[in-house]
DOKOLZA-576093 format. One record per residue (C-alpha): residue in three letters; y, x, z. Coordinates in pm, 1 decimal, m for minus. Layout:
+--------+----------+----------+----------+
! residu !        v !        u !        w !
+--------+----------+----------+----------+
!    ala !        Y !        X !        Z !
...
+--------+----------+----------+----------+
//
This chain:
+--------+----------+----------+----------+
! residu !        v !        u !        w !
+--------+----------+----------+----------+
!    unk !   4755.5 !   4849.0 !   m150.6 !
!    unk !   4565.6 !   4837.4 !   m425.2 !
!    unk !   4234.3 !   4847.4 !   m242.8 !
!    unk !   4374.7 !   4566.1 !    m37.7 !
!    unk !   4430.6 !   4358.8 !   m338.9 !
!    unk !   4107.9 !   4398.1 !   m466.8 !
!    unk !   3957.2 !   4319.5 !   m140.8 !
!    unk !   4176.4 !   4015.1 !   m157.0 !
!    unk !   4033.6 !   3886.5 !   m498.8 !
!    unk !   3711.0 !   3993.8 !   m414.4 !
!    unk !   3708.5 !   3708.1 !    m88.4 !
!    unk !   3856.0 !   3472.1 !   m318.8 !
!    unk !   3593.7 !   3531.9 !   m596.1 !
!    unk !   3316.3 !   3496.7 !   m294.5 !
!    unk !   3521.7 !   3186.3 !   m122.8 !
!    unk !   3537.9 !   3020.3 !   m510.3 !
!    unk !   3191.5 !   3074.1 !   m588.1 !
!    unk !   3086.6 !   2938.7 !   m266.5 !
!    unk !   3310.6 !   2586.5 !   m325.7 !
!    unk !   3111.0 !   2572.5 !   m682.8 !
!    unk !   2782.3 !   2590.7 !   m562.4 !
!    unk !   2846.4 !   2356.2 !   m244.0 !
!    unk !   3010.5 !   2115.4 !   m503.0 !
!    unk !   2702.3 !   2146.9 !   m762.7 !
!    unk !   2460.4 !   2076.9 !   m487.1 !
!    unk !   2632.5 !   1774.9 !   m381.7 !
!    unk !   2675.7 !   1650.8 !   m741.1 !
!    unk !   2286.5 !   1733.0 !   m785.5 !
!    unk !   2176.6 !   1580.2 !   m510.2 !
!    unk !   2373.6 !   1220.2 !   m589.7 !
!    unk !   2257.0 !   1242.5 !   m929.3 !
!    unk !   1896.4 !   1254.6 !   m764.7 !
!    unk !   1961.2 !    962.8 !   m535.5 !
!    unk !   2092.2 !    739.7 !   m786.2 !
!    unk !   1818.9 !    523.6 !   m900.2 !
!    unk !   1687.2 !    453.2 !  m1259.8 !
!    unk !   1599.3 !    101.6 !  m1213.4 !
!    unk !   1684.0 !   m172.3 !   m973.9 !
!    unk !   1608.8 !   m502.4 !   m938.2 !
!    unk !   1820.1 !   m783.4 !   m790.2 !
!    unk !   1713.5 !  m1123.5 !   m711.9 !
!    unk !   1956.8 !  m1396.3 !   m885.7 !
!    unk !   2193.2 !  m1565.6 !   m645.7 !
!    unk !   2201.0 !  m1243.2 !   m443.0 !
!    unk !   2462.3 !   m895.9 !   m454.1 !
!    unk !   2382.8 !   m580.8 !   m436.4 !
!    unk !   2603.3 !   m270.2 !   m343.6 !
!    unk !   2593.0 !     78.9 !   m502.6 !
!    unk !   2782.0 !    358.6 !   m326.9 !
!    unk !   2878.5 !    690.8 !   m513.0 !
!    unk !   3108.8 !    976.5 !   m423.2 !
!    unk !   3367.4 !   1157.7 !   m619.9 !
!    unk !   3388.9 !   1295.9 !   m890.7 !
!    unk !   3127.3 !   1075.7 !  m1024.0 !
!    unk !   3204.4 !    686.2 !  m1094.4 !
!    unk !   2970.8 !    387.8 !  m1171.8 !
!    unk !   3068.4 !    217.0 !  m1495.5 !
!    unk !   2933.5 !    m81.8 !  m1686.8 !
!    unk !   2792.4 !    m35.6 !  m2031.7 !
!    unk !   2879.6 !   m316.6 !  m2299.5 !
!    unk !   2714.9 !   m633.5 !  m2131.5 !
!    unk !   2698.0 !   m842.7 !  m2432.6 !
!    unk !   2458.6 !  m1117.5 !  m2228.7 !
!    unk !   2655.4 !  m1130.8 !  m1910.1 !
!    unk !   2401.7 !  m1048.8 !  m1677.0 !
!    unk !   2609.7 !   m911.2 !  m1401.9 !
!    unk !   2981.4 !   m885.8 !  m1320.5 !
!    unk !   3082.5 !   m543.5 !  m1154.5 !
!    unk !   3321.6 !   m548.2 !   m842.7 !
!    unk !   3499.0 !   m278.0 !   m708.5 !
!    unk !   3468.3 !   m290.6 !   m346.3 !
!    unk !   3776.3 !    m24.8 !   m323.4 !
!    unk !   3637.1 !    178.9 !    m78.7 !
!    unk !   3789.2 !    503.5 !     90.5 !
!    unk !   3645.6 !    801.4 !    m30.1 !
!    unk !   3378.3 !    584.7 !   m188.7 !
!    unk !   3314.0 !    429.5 !   m534.0 !
!    unk !   3150.7 !    126.4 !   m418.4 !
!    unk !   3085.8 !   m116.4 !   m694.1 !
!    unk !   2885.6 !   m479.3 !   m589.8 !
!    unk !   2656.3 !   m573.6 !   m872.0 !
!    unk !   2718.6 !   m977.8 !   m902.0 !
!    unk !   2407.5 !  m1138.1 !  m1104.1 !
!    unk !   2544.8 !  m1425.6 !  m1306.3 !
!    unk !   2217.8 !  m1500.3 !  m1456.1 !
!    unk !   1823.7 !  m1344.0 !  m1526.5 !
!    unk !   1834.0 !  m1089.6 !  m1771.1 !
!    unk !   1825.5 !   m706.3 !  m1813.1 !
!    unk !   2141.6 !   m468.4 !  m1852.7 !
!    unk !   2238.9 !    m96.2 !  m1792.8 !
!    unk !   2529.5 !     72.1 !  m1616.3 !
!    unk !   2596.2 !    418.9 !  m1595.1 !
!    unk !   2692.1 !    685.1 !  m1350.6 !
!    unk !   2983.7 !    909.6 !  m1493.5 !
!    unk !   3117.6 !   1232.7 !  m1439.5 !
!    unk !   3500.0 !   1179.3 !  m1342.9 !
!    unk !   3410.4 !    842.1 !  m1506.1 !
!    unk !   3390.9 !   1002.2 !  m1866.9 !
!    unk !   3117.7 !   1184.6 !  m1900.0 !
!    unk !   2765.2 !    978.2 !  m1890.3 !
!    unk !   2530.3 !   1129.4 !  m1662.1 !
!    unk !   2241.9 !    919.9 !  m1584.0 !
!    unk !   2165.6 !    535.1 !  m1697.7 !
!    unk !   2074.5 !    266.2 !  m1447.9 !
!    unk !   1892.7 !    m43.5 !  m1542.5 !
!    unk !   1953.4 !   m326.7 !  m1383.0 !
!    unk !   1707.6 !   m665.3 !  m1375.1 !
!    unk !   1793.1 !   m983.2 !  m1248.2 !
!    unk !   1483.5 !  m1175.3 !  m1168.5 !
!    unk !   1408.4 !  m1509.2 !  m1001.7 !
!    unk !   1351.1 !  m1513.7 !   m572.1 !
!    unk !    992.0 !  m1481.3 !   m489.8 !
!    unk !    872.1 !  m1661.5 !   m152.8 !
!    unk !    567.4 !  m1622.5 !     52.8 !
!    unk !    404.0 !  m1756.4 !    420.7 !
!    unk !    420.4 !  m1432.2 !    586.7 !
!    unk !    104.3 !  m1345.0 !    774.0 !
!    unk !     42.6 !  m1196.9 !   1099.5 !
!    unk !   m329.1 !  m1333.3 !   1190.0 !
!    unk !   m588.2 !  m1146.5 !   1346.5 !
!    unk !   m867.6 !  m1186.3 !   1023.1 !
!    unk !  m1211.8 !  m1035.7 !    977.9 !
!    unk !  m1328.9 !   m884.2 !    647.9 !
!    unk !  m1681.3 !   m896.2 !    498.0 !
!    unk !  m1729.3 !   m652.1 !    179.3 !
!    unk !  m2018.4 !   m623.5 !    m10.6 !
!    unk !  m2009.6 !   m315.6 !   m260.0 !
!    unk !  m2074.9 !   m317.1 !   m583.6 !
!    unk !  m2416.9 !   m104.9 !   m606.2 !
!    unk !  m2497.1 !     98.7 !   m310.6 !
!    unk !  m2300.9 !    412.6 !   m181.5 !
!    unk !  m2522.1 !    718.3 !    m89.5 !
!    unk !  m2399.3 !    785.8 !    267.8 !
!    unk !  m2657.9 !   1057.3 !    318.0 !
!    unk !  m2930.6 !   1275.3 !    149.9 !
!    unk !  m3248.1 !   1397.4 !    351.3 !
!    unk !  m3561.6 !   1587.3 !    310.9 !
!    unk !  m3874.2 !   1374.8 !    272.6 !
!    unk !  m4221.8 !   1536.0 !    372.2 !
!    unk !  m4475.5 !   1425.5 !     90.6 !
!    unk !  m4835.6 !   1342.0 !    179.7 !
!    unk !  m4931.9 !   1682.3 !     63.3 !
!    unk !  m4735.9 !   1817.3 !    340.6 !
!    unk !  m4465.5 !   1976.7 !    167.1 !
!    unk !  m4083.3 !   1927.6 !    185.6 !
!    unk !  m3899.6 !   1734.3 !    m87.4 !
!    unk !  m3557.0 !   1641.4 !   m150.4 !
!    unk !  m3531.8 !   1430.8 !   m494.0 !
!    unk !  m3175.6 !   1327.7 !   m448.8 !
!    unk !  m3036.2 !   1673.6 !   m387.2 !
!    unk !  m3229.7 !   1841.8 !   m653.3 !
!    unk !  m3139.9 !   1571.7 !   m919.5 !
!    unk !  m2768.5 !   1665.1 !   m870.1 !
!    unk !  m2687.2 !   1315.9 !   m639.1 !
!    unk !  m2371.8 !   1389.5 !   m400.5 !
!    unk !  m2265.8 !   1133.4 !    m72.8 !
!    unk !  m1979.0 !    906.9 !   m212.1 !
!    unk !  m2190.2 !    880.9 !   m539.7 !
!    unk !  m2216.4 !    478.5 !   m612.7 !
!    unk !  m2596.8 !    341.2 !   m771.8 !
!    unk !  m2517.7 !     69.0 !   m976.2 !
!    unk !  m2793.1 !     44.5 !  m1176.9 !
!    unk !  m3191.5 !    175.2 !  m1169.2 !
!    unk !  m3403.8 !    165.3 !  m1495.4 !
!    unk !  m3097.8 !    m85.6 !  m1650.3 !
!    unk !  m3130.5 !   m314.7 !  m1374.6 !
!    unk !  m2822.2 !   m399.1 !  m1164.9 !
!    unk !  m2847.9 !   m310.5 !   m829.8 !
!    unk !  m2795.4 !   m597.6 !   m569.7 !
!    unk !  m2804.8 !   m439.5 !   m215.3 !
!    unk !  m3024.5 !   m147.4 !    m21.1 !
!    unk !  m3338.2 !   m338.4 !     41.1 !
!    unk !  m3338.0 !   m405.9 !   m375.7 !
!    unk !  m3318.1 !    m53.2 !   m436.5 !
!    unk !  m3623.8 !     24.4 !   m186.1 !
!    unk !  m3798.2 !   m276.0 !   m380.2 !
!    unk !  m3730.9 !    m92.1 !   m702.3 !
!    unk !  m3821.8 !    234.3 !   m624.5 !
!    unk !  m4197.0 !    100.7 !   m445.2 !
!    unk !  m4236.6 !   m105.9 !   m733.3 !
!    unk !  m4259.0 !    195.9 !   m965.3 !
!    unk !  m4387.6 !    462.5 !   m705.0 !
!    unk !  m4402.6 !    776.0 !   m837.3 !
!    unk !  m4277.3 !    690.3 !  m1206.3 !
!    unk !  m3946.7 !    854.0 !  m1320.8 !
!    unk !  m3649.5 !    628.9 !  m1257.4 !
!    unk !  m3317.9 !    624.4 !  m1445.1 !
!    unk !  m2976.7 !    557.7 !  m1231.2 !
!    unk !  m2623.9 !    485.8 !  m1324.5 !
!    unk !  m2418.9 !    644.2 !  m1092.4 !
!    unk !  m2043.9 !    592.9 !  m1057.6 !
!    unk !  m1906.6 !    924.5 !   m946.4 !
!    unk !  m1520.1 !    875.3 !   m868.4 !
!    unk !  m1368.9 !    748.3 !  m1205.8 !
!    unk !  m1680.9 !    886.7 !  m1376.9 !
!    unk !  m1985.6 !    743.1 !  m1490.7 !
!    unk !  m2310.8 !    914.7 !  m1517.4 !
!    unk !  m2666.5 !    890.5 !  m1577.7 !
!    unk !  m2978.1 !   1070.6 !  m1335.5 !
!    unk !  m3314.6 !   1106.5 !  m1392.4 !
!    unk !  m3498.3 !   1104.1 !  m1069.0 !
!    unk !  m3899.2 !   1084.1 !   m936.7 !
!    unk !  m3948.3 !    915.2 !   m597.1 !
!    unk !  m4188.6 !   1082.5 !   m341.7 !
!    unk !  m4445.0 !    932.4 !   m119.9 !
!    unk !  m4358.5 !    955.0 !    213.2 !
!    unk !  m4651.0 !   1117.3 !    462.5 !
!    unk !  m4496.5 !    921.5 !    770.9 !
!    unk !  m4516.1 !    594.5 !    655.7 !
!    unk !  m4669.0 !    603.4 !    259.6 !
!    unk !  m4374.2 !    413.8 !    151.6 !
!    unk !  m4219.5 !    581.4 !   m182.5 !
!    unk !  m3850.9 !    727.9 !   m138.6 !
!    unk !  m3550.9 !    920.0 !   m341.7 !
!    unk !  m3406.8 !   1092.9 !      8.8 !
!    unk !  m3124.2 !    892.4 !      3.5 !
!    unk !  m2920.9 !    704.9 !    286.1 !
!    unk !  m2712.9 !    441.5 !    159.4 !
!    unk !  m2506.8 !    134.1 !    210.7 !
!    unk !  m2423.6 !   m172.5 !     93.2 !
!    unk !  m2194.9 !   m360.3 !    298.1 !
!    unk !  m1931.4 !   m346.7 !    578.0 !
!    unk !  m1737.1 !   m549.9 !    838.0 !
!    unk !  m1397.8 !   m532.9 !   1032.4 !
!    unk !  m1085.8 !   m668.2 !   1134.2 !
!    unk !   m733.3 !   m658.5 !   1045.9 !
!    unk !   m426.8 !   m849.2 !    992.4 !
!    unk !   m319.0 !  m1097.1 !    699.9 !
!    unk !     11.7 !   m951.7 !    544.2 !
!    unk !    144.9 !  m1314.8 !    305.5 !
!    unk !     21.2 !  m1565.6 !    135.0 !
!    unk !    197.0 !  m1701.2 !   m207.4 !
!    unk !    168.0 !  m2062.5 !   m191.8 !
!    unk !    237.0 !  m2112.0 !   m585.5 !
!    unk !    m67.8 !  m1874.8 !   m675.4 !
!    unk !   m270.3 !  m1924.2 !   m330.3 !
!    unk !   m318.9 !  m1543.4 !   m317.7 !
!    unk !   m308.6 !  m1343.7 !    m51.5 !
!    unk !   m256.5 !   m988.0 !     87.4 !
!    unk !   m357.2 !   m780.5 !    444.4 !
!    unk !   m389.9 !   m464.6 !    552.8 !
!    unk !   m195.9 !   m283.6 !    351.1 !
!    unk !   m430.9 !     15.2 !    286.3 !
!    unk !   m774.1 !     64.8 !    174.6 !
!    unk !  m1113.7 !     m8.2 !    357.0 !
!    unk !  m1290.2 !    309.3 !    327.5 !
!    unk !  m1659.5 !    400.1 !    400.3 !
!    unk !  m1686.4 !    493.5 !    789.9 !
!    unk !  m1907.8 !    809.6 !    673.4 !
!    unk !  m1720.4 !    955.0 !    339.4 !
!    unk !  m1381.1 !    791.2 !    374.6 !
!    unk !  m1427.9 !    692.5 !     24.2 !
!    unk !  m1241.0 !    366.6 !   m109.1 !
!    unk !  m1529.7 !    115.5 !   m135.2 !
!    unk !  m1524.4 !   m103.6 !   m467.5 !
!    unk !  m1575.8 !   m464.6 !   m430.6 !
!    unk !  m1874.8 !   m685.3 !   m531.5 !
!    unk !  m1804.6 !   m955.4 !   m322.7 !
!    unk !  m1643.7 !  m1046.9 !     23.7 !
!    unk !  m1477.3 !  m1301.5 !    199.6 !
!    unk !  m1190.7 !  m1313.6 !    477.1 !
!    unk !  m1219.2 !  m1496.9 !    760.4 !
!    unk !  m1067.1 !  m1628.6 !   1087.9 !
!    unk !  m1090.9 !  m1343.1 !   1380.8 !
!    unk !  m1013.4 !  m1426.6 !   1756.2 !
!    unk !   m877.0 !  m1123.6 !   1945.4 !
!    unk !  m1146.9 !  m1003.8 !   2224.7 !
!    unk !   m966.8 !   m710.2 !   2376.9 !
!    unk !   m692.7 !   m464.3 !   2293.4 !
!    unk !   m758.2 !    m92.4 !   2399.2 !
!    unk !   m417.9 !     59.8 !   2460.8 !
!    unk !   m284.1 !    329.2 !   2198.7 !
!    unk !   m202.7 !    663.8 !   2354.5 !
!    unk !    m66.4 !   1002.4 !   2271.5 !
!    unk !   m348.6 !   1149.9 !   2081.7 !
!    unk !   m575.8 !    896.4 !   2108.9 !
!    unk !   m503.5 !    531.2 !   1869.7 !
!    unk !   m612.5 !    202.7 !   2008.5 !
!    unk !   m816.9 !    m63.4 !   1887.7 !
!    unk !   m837.4 !   m412.2 !   1854.5 !
!    unk !  m1148.3 !   m576.3 !   1873.9 !
!    unk !  m1201.2 !   m912.4 !   1758.6 !
!    unk !  m1446.1 !  m1169.5 !   1741.3 !
!    unk !  m1540.3 !  m1338.0 !   1389.3 !
!    unk !  m1554.9 !  m1755.9 !   1427.9 !
!    unk !  m1531.8 !  m2064.4 !   1184.5 !
!    unk !  m1745.2 !  m1801.0 !    948.1 !
!    unk !  m1901.6 !  m2104.8 !    783.2 !
!    unk !  m1535.4 !  m2167.3 !    659.6 !
!    unk !  m1391.6 !  m1860.0 !    507.4 !
!    unk !  m1026.4 !  m1841.2 !    462.4 !
!    unk !  m1067.6 !  m1704.7 !    106.2 !
!    unk !  m1237.0 !  m1464.5 !   m145.7 !
!    unk !  m1209.2 !  m1082.6 !   m142.9 !
!    unk !  m1110.5 !   m973.0 !   m478.2 !
!    unk !   m952.3 !   m619.1 !   m484.2 !
!    unk !   m961.2 !   m346.0 !   m212.9 !
!    unk !   m710.1 !    m89.2 !   m345.2 !
!    unk !   m526.3 !    205.9 !   m152.2 !
!    unk !   m259.0 !    m70.2 !    m61.4 !
!    unk !   m440.6 !   m315.3 !    118.2 !
!    unk !   m716.5 !   m572.0 !     m8.1 !
!    unk !   m631.6 !   m905.6 !   m175.4 !
!    unk !   m758.3 !  m1216.5 !   m288.9 !
!    unk !   m724.7 !  m1625.3 !   m310.5 !
!    unk !   m740.0 !  m1865.0 !    m27.2 !
!    unk !   m946.9 !  m2154.8 !    m33.0 !
!    unk !   m695.8 !  m2361.2 !    132.9 !
!    unk !   m308.1 !  m2366.0 !    227.1 !
!    unk !   m263.8 !  m2102.2 !    455.2 !
!    unk !     25.1 !  m2156.7 !    722.2 !
!    unk !    193.8 !  m1966.3 !    982.8 !
!    unk !    306.0 !  m2113.8 !   1327.2 !
!    unk !    667.9 !  m1907.9 !   1345.0 !
!    unk !    729.6 !  m1923.6 !    985.9 !
!    unk !    659.6 !  m2263.1 !    823.7 !
!    unk !    831.7 !  m2232.8 !    511.4 !
!    unk !    815.5 !  m1994.1 !    241.5 !
!    unk !   1049.9 !  m1688.9 !    316.3 !
!    unk !   1195.4 !  m1479.0 !     83.2 !
!    unk !   1076.2 !  m1136.0 !     11.2 !
!    unk !   1319.0 !   m837.0 !    m25.6 !
!    unk !   1278.7 !   m523.9 !   m229.3 !
!    unk !   1298.3 !   m164.9 !   m103.8 !
!    unk !   1687.8 !   m132.1 !   m206.8 !
!    unk !   1757.8 !   m414.5 !     75.6 !
!    unk !   1539.6 !   m256.1 !    334.2 !
!    unk !   1794.1 !    m56.9 !    557.5 !
!    unk !   1755.3 !    157.2 !    900.6 !
!    unk !   1787.0 !    m70.5 !   1177.2 !
!    unk !   1649.3 !   m379.8 !   1347.7 !
!    unk !   1352.1 !   m600.8 !   1254.0 !
!    unk !   1065.1 !   m762.5 !   1354.1 !
!    unk !    649.4 !   m765.5 !   1307.8 !
!    unk !    427.4 !  m1056.5 !   1318.0 !
!    unk !     83.2 !   m978.2 !   1473.1 !
!    unk !   m184.5 !  m1093.2 !   1685.0 !
!    unk !   m282.1 !   m938.7 !   1990.9 !
!    unk !   m400.2 !  m1216.1 !   2224.9 !
!    unk !   m681.3 !  m1474.8 !   2098.1 !
!    unk !   m582.2 !  m1622.7 !   1756.1 !
!    unk !   m192.6 !  m1659.6 !   1863.9 !
!    unk !     48.9 !  m1501.4 !   1603.9 !
!    unk !    360.0 !  m1351.9 !   1797.5 !
!    unk !    669.1 !  m1220.1 !   1685.3 !
!    unk !    760.6 !   m869.8 !   1830.8 !
!    unk !   1095.1 !   m655.5 !   1769.3 !
!    unk !   1055.6 !   m304.0 !   1634.0 !
!    unk !   1312.2 !    m98.6 !   1448.5 !
!    unk !   1316.6 !     87.7 !   1126.8 !
!    unk !   1403.0 !    456.4 !   1158.3 !
!    unk !   1351.3 !    582.8 !    821.9 !
!    unk !   1361.5 !    447.0 !    453.0 !
!    unk !   1179.6 !    664.1 !    229.2 !
!    unk !   1257.6 !    522.7 !   m107.9 !
!    unk !   1000.3 !    545.6 !   m412.5 !
!    unk !   1009.0 !    538.1 !   m767.8 !
!    unk !    629.1 !    517.6 !   m759.4 !
!    unk !    401.7 !    297.5 !   m493.6 !
!    unk !    354.8 !    546.4 !   m187.1 !
!    unk !    181.0 !    407.3 !    188.5 !
!    unk !    451.2 !    531.8 !    370.9 !
!    unk !    760.5 !    368.5 !    268.4 !
!    unk !    927.8 !    359.2 !    599.4 !
!    unk !    902.1 !    460.3 !    942.7 !
!    unk !    905.6 !    223.7 !   1236.7 !
!    unk !    880.4 !    241.1 !   1589.9 !
!    unk !    812.0 !    m36.4 !   1862.3 !
!    unk !   1062.1 !   m132.4 !   2094.7 !
!    unk !    920.8 !   m460.1 !   2230.7 !
!    unk !    864.6 !   m445.3 !   2562.0 !
!    unk !    579.5 !   m725.7 !   2569.1 !
!    unk !    427.2 !   m542.1 !   2281.0 !
!    unk !    427.4 !   m188.5 !   2419.4 !
!    unk !    304.0 !   m342.0 !   2769.2 !
!    unk !      5.4 !   m511.6 !   2556.9 !
!    unk !   m110.0 !   m242.8 !   2308.6 !
!    unk !    100.9 !     70.6 !   2363.5 !
!    unk !    243.5 !     20.9 !   2024.9 !
!    unk !     72.5 !     40.0 !   1700.1 !
!    unk !   m336.7 !     30.0 !   1713.9 !
!    unk !   m590.9 !     m8.9 !   1489.0 !
!    unk !   m633.1 !   m354.3 !   1352.9 !
!    unk !   m251.3 !   m371.8 !   1355.7 !
!    unk !   m251.0 !   m302.2 !    966.6 !
!    unk !   m101.9 !   m552.3 !    760.3 !
!    unk !    113.7 !   m660.3 !   1025.5 !
!    unk !    432.8 !   m855.1 !    803.9 !
!    unk !    769.7 !   m634.8 !    849.4 !
!    unk !   1086.0 !   m850.7 !    817.5 !
!    unk !   1427.4 !   m796.1 !    841.4 !
!    unk !   1733.1 !   m985.9 !    759.1 !
!    unk !   1499.8 !  m1319.6 !    690.5 !
!    unk !   1316.3 !  m1162.4 !    439.0 !
!    unk !    944.5 !  m1005.4 !    461.4 !
!    unk !   1036.1 !   m604.6 !    350.8 !
!    unk !    661.6 !   m467.0 !    440.3 !
!    unk !    360.8 !   m413.3 !    633.8 !
!    unk !    235.3 !   m214.4 !    926.5 !
!    unk !    m18.0 !     76.2 !    769.1 !
!    unk !    m60.3 !    328.3 !    985.9 !
!    unk !     m5.5 !    457.5 !   1367.1 !
!    unk !    109.4 !    806.0 !   1455.4 !
!    unk !   m139.8 !    965.5 !   1651.2 !
!    unk !     64.5 !   1164.8 !   1837.1 !
!    unk !    273.6 !    891.0 !   1914.1 !
!    unk !    159.7 !    515.3 !   1927.7 !
!    unk !    485.2 !    377.0 !   1946.7 !
!    unk !    588.1 !    510.2 !   1584.7 !
!    unk !    402.3 !    420.5 !   1253.7 !
!    unk !    438.2 !    349.3 !    909.4 !
!    unk !    490.6 !    107.0 !    676.3 !
!    unk !    456.4 !     19.3 !    318.6 !
!    unk !    693.2 !   m207.9 !    100.0 !
!    unk !    612.0 !   m524.7 !      9.8 !
!    unk !    713.8 !   m492.7 !   m370.6 !
!    unk !    399.0 !   m297.2 !   m383.0 !
!    unk !    142.7 !   m532.1 !   m230.1 !
!    unk !    266.8 !   m807.4 !   m432.9 !
!    unk !    230.0 !   m572.3 !   m758.4 !
!    unk !    m67.2 !   m451.1 !   m689.0 !
!    unk !   m183.2 !   m863.6 !   m608.7 !
!    unk !    m58.9 !   m934.6 !   m956.1 !
!    unk !    212.0 !  m1161.9 !   m813.5 !
!    unk !    481.7 !  m1187.9 !  m1095.9 !
!    unk !    789.9 !  m1044.6 !   m951.0 !
!    unk !    983.6 !  m1232.4 !  m1254.9 !
!    unk !    933.5 !  m1465.8 !  m1524.1 !
!    unk !    923.8 !  m1269.0 !  m1863.4 !
!    unk !    988.2 !  m1555.8 !  m2094.8 !
!    unk !   1286.6 !  m1667.2 !  m1891.8 !
!    unk !   1417.2 !  m1342.4 !  m1903.1 !
!    unk !   1362.9 !  m1282.7 !  m2276.2 !
!    unk !   1539.8 !  m1611.2 !  m2321.0 !
!    unk !   1833.3 !  m1503.1 !  m2139.3 !
!    unk !   1852.0 !  m1167.3 !  m2324.7 !
!    unk !   1881.0 !  m1342.9 !  m2637.7 !
+--------+----------+----------+----------+
//
C-alpha cells in the first residue's frame, strides 16, 4: 500500500513538473513575442492580444497620448490602442496584472502617403572608382610571367578609388594613368569592404601589345531592369527593387558614384519553372528623359530623387503606408509590369509574416494566386523585384526574391524598411516634442 502511495506521489510530481514547464514555456513565448516598440498612425487604432495570466496595463499617461479600450474577448486580454494625439507613451505587460514584466513604447505618428509604383524601370549605375573582378598573369617583354595585382595583395571585390592621389573615374581612366606612368611605381587607394587600404604596385609592359598593365580586370558600370516600388510626392524621393544591385561576377554590393533610372518597356517574359527562375527582359526608352537620379544602392533597394512627378495609372492619388504590425496573413495584391509598359494589379496571398525588430529582406512570404500572372510568367520572375505589395488599401511591402524551387512564391520586404533607407521621416520630431510637453 505504501509503495502504491509513493508511485502516486511520484506521478503527481511528474505531472506537476510537466504542467509547470509547459506553463513556463507558454509565458516566455508570450513575453518574447510581445513587441518593444509600436508605431501607430494618428486616427487609426491598433489591437494587442495577450493570454492569461499576462495582462496589458497602461502606465501613467500624463500627456493623454492613448486611450486603452478593453475588448473583453474570451480567454484573451485584448486591448485596443486608440491614439488621441501625436506623441510617445508606455504600456506594460504584467503577470496577473501585478508584476511588471515588459515595457512597450507606443508612438503615435502622422500618416505617410506615397504613390505606389509597379512600373518597369531601367537602371544605369556608375560605381565609385572601379571594381576588380579578375586577376590575370601578364607575359612581359622579357618573356617572363608576372601577376602584379596578385603580388601587391589585391583581391577580387576590391575597389580602386585613387591612383597616385588622383580619383579614378572609370576603366579607361585607369588604363590612361597606368600607361602615362609606364613602369613607375603606382600608389593605389583601395576600398575593401568597409576598410580603406593603400597599396603599392608596379606595372608590367605586356609582350602582347606593348601596353603597361597591372594584371587586373575591372568594371565601372552596370545596367539592368527592375520595378519601381514607390514615389513620395512631398520629397520627390523614390525607392525600387527592394534588394541591392550586386556585381554579376563577385556578388558584392556596388557603391554608387552616379546613376539614373529610366523608363523601360517589357520586351519578353521567360516563365519561371521549378529550379529555374524566369526573367523579364526590357528595352530602355526615352533615355534622354530619365525618371530620376540614383543616390543610394543598399541591401534594401535603390533610392534617388525624381526629376518630375511620377504617376500611377491605377492609384492616381497617394495611399497610406502600413507598418509591419498591420500586415497579416491573407489576401493582398501586387503592382507589376509584364506587358510592354502597362502596370497591372494582380492578386497574391501573404502566407507568412516574419515580424522583425531589425531590417531584413525576408519580411513575408507571398504566393501568386492570380491566374493571369501565373499564365504569363509562372509567378515571380527576375525583374519583378520591387513590385509593391498592397493590403487593405495600404502599401505594406515590396517583392524581393523568388523561391527557386517554387516560382509561385517569393519573399517580400516591409515598406517601413525601404522608407527608412530612403530617408523619409516617418514622424515629425517637433510635433511629437510639442505634444509631449
